[in-house]
C-alpha positions as CSV (number, residue, x, y, z in Angstrom):
1,M,-2.2,-0.5,-26.1
2,I,-4.4,-2.1,-23.0
3,V,-7.1,-4.7,-23.5
4,K,-9.3,-5.8,-20.9
5,K,-10.6,-9.1,-21.2
6,K,-11.9,-12.3,-18.8
7,I,-11.2,-15.8,-19.4
8,Q,-12.6,-18.5,-17.7
9,G,-14.2,-15.8,-15.2
10,Y,-10.7,-14.4,-14.4
11,P,-10.1,-10.6,-15.1
12,F,-7.0,-10.3,-17.4
13,L,-5.0,-7.0,-18.5
14,F,-3.4,-7.6,-21.9
15,I,-0.6,-5.1,-22.4
16,H,0.9,-5.2,-25.8
17,E,4.7,-4.0,-25.8
18,P,7.3,-4.5,-28.4
19,N,9.7,-6.6,-26.2
20,K,11.3,-9.9,-26.6
21,V,10.8,-11.0,-23.2
22,I,7.1,-12.4,-22.6
23,H,6.0,-11.5,-18.8
24,L,3.1,-13.3,-17.7
25,E,1.9,-12.6,-13.8
26,A,-0.8,-13.5,-11.7
27,V,-2.0,-11.1,-8.5
28,V,-3.9,-12.3,-6.0
29,H,-5.7,-10.4,-3.3
30,S,-4.2,-12.1,-0.7
31,G,-1.0,-11.6,1.5
32,F,-0.5,-11.0,5.4
33,I,-4.1,-9.0,5.7
34,H,-6.0,-12.5,5.7
35,E,-3.4,-13.9,8.7
36,T,-3.8,-13.8,12.2
37,K,-1.5,-14.2,14.9
38,Y,-1.6,-18.0,14.9
39,T,-1.2,-18.2,11.2
40,T,1.2,-15.4,10.5
41,G,3.8,-16.4,7.6
42,V,1.5,-18.8,5.9
43,N,1.2,-16.7,2.9
44,H,4.9,-16.7,2.7
45,L,5.0,-20.0,2.9
46,L,2.3,-20.8,0.3
47,E,4.1,-18.7,-1.9
48,H,7.4,-20.7,-1.8
49,V,4.9,-24.2,-1.9
50,L,3.1,-23.0,-5.0
51,I,6.5,-22.0,-6.8
52,S,7.2,-25.7,-7.4
53,S,3.8,-27.2,-7.3
54,W,3.9,-28.0,-11.0
55,E,4.2,-31.7,-11.6
56,K,6.2,-31.3,-14.8
57,C,8.9,-29.8,-13.0
58,K,9.4,-32.8,-10.3
59,T,11.8,-31.4,-7.5
60,S,12.7,-27.8,-8.5
61,C,10.5,-25.6,-10.7
62,I,13.2,-22.8,-10.4
63,D,15.9,-24.9,-11.6
64,Y,13.5,-26.6,-14.4
65,W,12.9,-23.2,-15.9
66,R,16.2,-21.8,-15.2
67,K,17.7,-24.6,-17.6
68,R,15.5,-23.4,-20.3
69,G,16.6,-19.7,-19.7
70,V,13.2,-18.7,-18.1
71,Y,12.7,-16.7,-15.2
72,V,10.0,-17.5,-12.4
73,N,9.4,-16.0,-9.2
74,A,6.8,-14.6,-6.7
75,S,6.5,-12.4,-3.7
76,T,3.8,-11.5,-1.0
77,D,3.1,-8.4,0.8
78,K,0.5,-7.1,2.8
79,S,-2.4,-7.6,0.6
80,I,-1.3,-9.0,-2.7
81,M,0.6,-12.0,-3.7
82,K,2.7,-12.0,-7.4
83,Y,3.4,-15.0,-9.5
84,Y,5.0,-14.4,-12.5
85,I,7.2,-16.0,-15.2
86,Q,9.3,-14.5,-17.8
87,G,10.3,-16.0,-21.1
88,T,10.7,-15.7,-24.7
89,K,7.8,-17.0,-27.7
90,P,8.7,-20.5,-28.0
91,D,8.4,-21.0,-24.1
92,I,4.4,-19.4,-23.8
93,P,2.4,-22.5,-24.2
94,D,4.5,-24.1,-21.1
95,M,4.6,-20.8,-19.3
96,V,0.9,-20.6,-19.7
97,R,0.4,-23.9,-18.4
98,Y,2.6,-23.6,-15.5
99,L,1.2,-20.3,-14.3
100,S,-2.5,-21.6,-14.7
101,T,-1.6,-24.5,-13.1
102,I,-0.4,-23.3,-9.7
103,I,-2.6,-20.4,-9.7
104,T,-6.0,-22.5,-9.8
105,H,-5.3,-26.5,-9.5
106,A,-1.6,-26.5,-8.3
107,L,-0.5,-30.1,-7.1
108,F,0.5,-30.2,-3.4
109,S,2.8,-32.4,-1.8
110,G,4.3,-32.5,1.8
111,S,7.9,-33.1,0.7
112,T,7.7,-29.7,-0.8
113,L,6.2,-28.2,2.1
114,Q,9.2,-29.5,4.3
115,K,11.7,-28.2,1.9
116,E,9.8,-24.7,1.9
117,K,9.8,-24.3,4.9
118,K,13.7,-24.4,5.5
119,A,14.1,-21.8,2.4
120,V,11.6,-19.8,4.8
121,V,13.1,-20.0,7.8
122,D,16.7,-19.1,5.9
123,E,15.4,-16.2,4.4
124,L,14.0,-15.1,7.8
125,L,17.5,-15.7,9.6
126,D,18.9,-13.5,7.0
127,L,16.6,-10.5,8.1
128,N,18.3,-7.6,9.7
129,V,17.6,-7.7,13.6
130,D,17.2,-4.3,14.6
131,D,15.8,-3.0,11.3
132,N,12.8,-5.8,12.1
133,K,12.7,-4.5,15.6
134,L,12.1,-1.2,14.4
135,N,9.3,-2.3,11.9
136,D,7.3,-4.9,14.1
137,V,7.2,-2.3,16.7
138,F,5.8,0.2,14.2
139,H,3.2,-2.4,12.6
140,K,1.8,-3.5,16.0
141,H,1.0,0.4,16.5
142,F,0.2,1.6,13.2
143,Y,-2.3,-1.3,11.6
144,S,-5.4,-2.6,13.0
145,I,-5.4,-5.6,11.3
146,E,-3.9,-8.6,13.2
147,G,-2.0,-10.3,10.1
148,I,-0.6,-7.0,9.2
149,Q,0.5,-6.1,12.7
150,Y,2.5,-9.2,12.8
151,A,4.1,-9.2,9.6
152,E,7.5,-7.8,10.8
153,D,7.5,-10.3,13.8
154,V,10.4,-12.6,12.6
155,S,10.6,-14.2,16.1
156,L,7.0,-15.6,16.1
157,Q,7.3,-16.2,12.5
158,L,10.2,-18.6,12.8
159,K,8.2,-20.5,15.9
160,I,4.9,-21.0,13.8
161,V,6.6,-21.5,10.5
162,N,7.4,-25.1,11.5
163,T,4.1,-25.8,12.6
164,L,2.1,-24.9,9.9
165,T,0.3,-28.0,8.0
166,L,-0.7,-29.0,4.7
167,K,-3.9,-28.4,5.3
168,E,-3.2,-25.0,6.8
169,V,-1.5,-24.0,3.6
170,Q,-4.1,-25.3,1.3
171,K,-6.5,-23.4,3.4
172,S,-4.9,-20.3,2.1
173,Y,-4.7,-21.5,-1.6
174,D,-8.5,-22.1,-1.6
175,A,-9.1,-18.8,-0.9
176,F,-8.0,-17.9,-4.8
177,N,-11.1,-17.4,-6.9
178,T,-12.1,-15.6,-9.9
179,E,-13.0,-12.6,-7.5
180,N,-9.5,-12.0,-6.3
181,I,-7.1,-12.6,-9.0
182,L,-6.0,-10.4,-11.9
183,F,-3.7,-11.6,-14.8
184,L,-1.4,-9.7,-16.7
185,V,0.0,-10.2,-19.9
186,Y,2.9,-7.9,-21.2
187,G,5.0,-7.9,-24.6
188,S,4.6,-9.1,-28.0
189,Y,2.4,-11.8,-27.9
190,D,-0.4,-12.9,-30.6
191,S,-4.0,-13.8,-30.1
192,S,-3.3,-17.6,-29.5
193,I,-2.2,-17.1,-25.9
194,E,-5.8,-16.6,-25.1
195,S,-6.9,-19.6,-26.0
196,L,-3.8,-21.2,-24.1
197,F,-4.9,-19.4,-21.1
198,H,-9.0,-21.0,-21.4
199,Q,-7.3,-24.3,-22.3
200,Y,-5.4,-24.5,-18.9
201,L,-6.9,-22.3,-16.3
202,K,-9.8,-24.0,-14.2
203,P,-12.5,-21.4,-12.6
204,K,-12.4,-21.1,-9.1
205,V,-15.9,-19.2,-8.4
206,G,-15.6,-16.8,-5.4
207,R,-16.9,-13.3,-3.9
208,L,-16.1,-10.0,-4.2
209,L,-13.8,-8.8,-1.3
210,P,-15.5,-5.9,1.3
211,D,-13.5,-2.8,1.9
212,I,-11.5,-2.7,4.7
213,D,-9.8,-0.7,7.3
214,C,-6.5,-1.4,8.2
215,F,-5.1,1.6,10.2
216,T,-5.5,2.7,14.4
217,N,-4.6,6.3,13.1
218,R,-2.9,6.3,16.3
219,H,-0.9,9.4,16.8
220,D,1.9,8.7,19.1
221,I,5.6,8.9,19.5
222,I,6.7,5.2,20.9
223,F,10.6,4.5,22.2
224,T,12.2,1.2,21.5
225,K,15.6,0.9,23.1
226,Y,18.7,0.7,20.9
227,N,22.6,-0.1,22.7
228,K,24.4,1.4,19.4
229,K,25.4,5.0,19.1
230,I,23.0,6.0,16.6
231,T,19.2,7.1,16.7
232,T,16.8,5.5,13.9
233,I,13.4,7.3,13.2
234,L,10.7,6.2,11.6
235,L,7.8,8.0,10.6
236,G,4.3,6.7,9.1
237,F,1.2,8.8,7.8
238,P,-2.0,6.7,6.7
239,S,-4.2,7.8,4.2
240,N,-7.0,6.7,2.1
241,L,-5.6,8.4,-0.9
242,Q,-4.5,6.4,-4.0
243,T,-2.7,8.6,-6.9
244,Y,-0.9,8.1,-10.2
245,F,1.4,10.7,-8.6
246,L,3.0,8.9,-5.9
247,P,6.3,8.5,-7.5
248,Y,6.5,11.9,-8.1
249,F,5.3,13.0,-4.5
250,K,8.1,10.1,-3.0
251,L,10.7,11.5,-5.3
252,L,10.1,15.0,-4.6
253,L,9.6,15.2,-0.7
254,H,13.0,12.9,-0.8
255,D,15.0,15.7,-2.7
256,L,13.4,18.6,-0.6
257,L,14.2,17.0,2.5
258,F,17.7,16.0,1.5
259,E,18.3,19.2,0.7
260,E,17.3,20.9,3.8
261,L,18.8,18.2,6.4
262,R,21.8,16.9,4.4
263,T,23.1,19.7,2.0
264,K,21.8,22.8,4.3
265,H,22.3,21.7,8.0
266,H,24.7,18.1,7.3
267,Y,22.3,16.3,10.0
268,I,22.2,13.5,7.9
269,Y,23.5,11.6,5.6
270,D,20.7,10.5,3.9
271,I,17.0,9.9,4.1
272,K,14.7,7.1,3.3
273,I,11.4,8.1,2.0
274,D,8.8,5.3,1.0
275,C,5.1,5.6,-0.3
276,E,3.3,2.1,-0.2
277,A,-0.1,2.2,-1.8
278,F,-2.1,-1.2,-1.3
279,R,-5.9,-2.4,-0.8
280,C,-6.2,0.0,2.4
281,G,-4.8,3.0,1.1
282,T,-1.8,4.5,0.8
283,V,1.3,4.9,3.8
284,T,4.2,7.3,3.5
285,Y,7.4,6.3,5.6
286,I,10.1,8.9,6.5
287,Q,12.7,7.0,8.0
288,L,16.1,8.5,9.1
289,Q,19.2,8.0,11.0
290,V,21.5,10.6,13.0
291,Q,23.8,11.0,15.8
292,P,21.9,11.4,18.6
293,D,23.0,14.8,19.3
294,N,20.9,15.5,16.4
295,A,17.7,13.4,16.8
296,M,15.8,15.9,18.4
297,I,16.3,18.9,15.7
298,V,16.5,16.8,13.0
299,F,12.7,15.2,14.1
300,H,11.2,18.4,14.4
301,S,12.9,19.7,11.4
302,V,11.3,17.2,9.6
303,L,7.8,18.4,11.1
304,K,8.3,21.9,10.6
305,C,9.3,20.8,6.6
306,L,6.1,19.3,6.4
307,K,4.0,21.9,7.5
308,Q,5.5,24.1,5.2
309,Y,4.9,21.9,2.3
310,Q,1.2,21.9,3.4
311,T,0.9,25.4,3.3
312,Q,3.3,27.0,0.9
313,L,3.7,26.6,-3.1
314,I,7.3,25.0,-3.8
315,S,8.9,26.4,-6.9
316,E,7.8,25.5,-10.7
317,V,11.8,24.7,-10.8
318,E,11.5,22.1,-8.5
319,V,8.1,20.5,-9.9
320,D,10.0,20.7,-13.6
321,G,13.2,18.9,-12.4
322,I,10.8,16.1,-11.4
323,Q,8.8,15.8,-14.3
324,K,12.1,15.8,-16.3
325,S,12.9,13.0,-14.2
326,M,9.6,10.8,-14.4
327,F,10.4,11.2,-18.1
328,Y,13.5,9.7,-17.9
329,K,12.4,6.8,-15.6
330,Y,9.2,6.1,-17.9
331,Q,11.7,5.5,-20.7
332,T,14.3,3.5,-18.9
333,T,13.9,2.0,-15.5
334,Y,10.3,2.4,-14.9
335,S,8.6,-0.7,-13.6
336,Y,5.3,-1.0,-15.6
337,I,4.2,-4.4,-14.5
338,D,4.3,-3.5,-11.0
339,Y,2.3,-0.5,-12.1
340,Y,-0.3,-2.7,-13.5
341,S,-0.2,-5.3,-11.1
342,F,-1.5,-2.7,-8.9
343,F,-4.5,-2.4,-10.8
344,I,-6.0,-5.3,-8.8
345,H,-6.8,-2.7,-6.4
346,Q,-8.4,0.0,-9.1
347,K,-10.1,-0.3,-12.3
348,N,-8.7,2.4,-15.1
349,P,-5.0,1.5,-15.7
350,L,-3.1,4.2,-17.9
351,T,-1.0,2.9,-21.1
352,K,2.5,4.3,-21.3
353,K,1.9,7.1,-23.6
354,Q,-0.7,8.1,-21.3
355,L,1.3,8.2,-18.1
356,I,4.0,10.1,-19.8
357,E,1.5,12.9,-20.4
358,K,-0.3,13.2,-17.3
359,R,3.6,14.1,-15.8
360,K,2.6,17.4,-16.9
361,E,-0.4,17.6,-14.7
362,F,1.9,17.5,-11.8
363,T,2.0,20.9,-10.1
364,P,3.4,23.0,-7.0
365,K,-0.6,22.8,-5.9
366,V,-0.7,19.0,-6.7
367,F,2.3,18.7,-4.5
368,R,0.9,20.6,-1.8
369,Q,-2.2,19.1,-1.7
370,L,-1.0,15.6,-1.9
371,C,1.5,17.0,1.4
372,R,-1.5,17.4,3.3
373,E,-3.6,14.2,2.4
374,L,-0.4,12.0,2.4
375,C,1.4,13.5,5.7
376,S,-1.3,14.5,7.8
377,L,0.7,14.9,11.0
378,N,-2.5,14.6,13.1
379,K,-2.6,11.0,12.4
380,A,1.5,10.6,12.1
381,L,3.0,8.0,14.3
382,C,6.7,7.9,15.2
383,V,8.9,5.0,16.5
384,Y,12.3,5.6,17.1
385,Q,15.3,3.6,18.4
386,N,18.0,5.0,20.8
387,K,19.7,4.0,24.5
388,T,17.6,6.6,26.1
389,P,14.4,8.2,25.7
390,L,14.1,11.9,23.8
391,N,11.9,14.6,24.5
392,F,10.2,14.1,20.8
393,T,6.9,16.2,20.5
394,F,4.4,16.7,17.6
395,N,4.1,20.3,19.3
396,I,6.4,22.4,17.6
């Protein structure tokens, strides 16, 4: 059962499920989308700082909660930041107090800022340089919002992070308010949890965020030099569509392309498909690594397959397999928390039972329509890494 409420002006989703672990989460409309070239990475740093911005922790909140057997973490992406904590019923009062405090009236300190700057630098240095070069070029051509354009520019972020002041981090935090935060409560909780949130949350009035267009819709093929004996191809497709069937589409598109490129022709080892839904819409990514001699035929084979999926209906057998796979996922590994957190962008989440039932609506016609809307070839951007330029073309 899902219950929508407001507490101290903040929207809440209460999802009661038989689960010994209680999950509390704050989802914030923020992230890279609100940064500039000169503040890139500030929200990533804020994420680190906020985690340890509760006076009761003293030094490290992660260590504080770990010693109590409670898990706490956070993440930042293009348009949302997530702060979450997981524990059992005896820990609920302190968990609510902690999450409410760091989200609505955190305690900032210069010492925490300096410590977390080092952690952010270590995290950035741990990233794969070659992957990030490809992603950096892609972001700068695919997105029109400056903050997202520089989200993968690790070299720039490494320069910026040490110059960021407590005032700049605080400014990003001050944008948190009742209009851009969603709280999630998931598990076997009781009604007393509402009064705890009412006690510890501090209202921060704000304004609704306007709609925003993030995509350049640039239709192009861009080469970046790479001195290893492998070609990496990244295709991206922008779309305004947001759909419940995104995981179905991702799974089926992978299976179909894998069968064509690996099982039938042995061109590749694997193919990576990702579908990212966020405030601006949905982006579908197709990424492959191939031997340079096969790069041209693989690129054009992907385009031909996508055209085929957009015009012809796939078999009922393929769709039935995906329905069964999703049924299994819903019963085992599916992250309902991630699903519900996305509803800071939407208003009508489905229950677990409704999601399971909805799988029956995924049909060959639905997949064909999704291919048309999520993989529009006339909006596709390709960035590839190779020793020398190749004669890639969208005209096949």
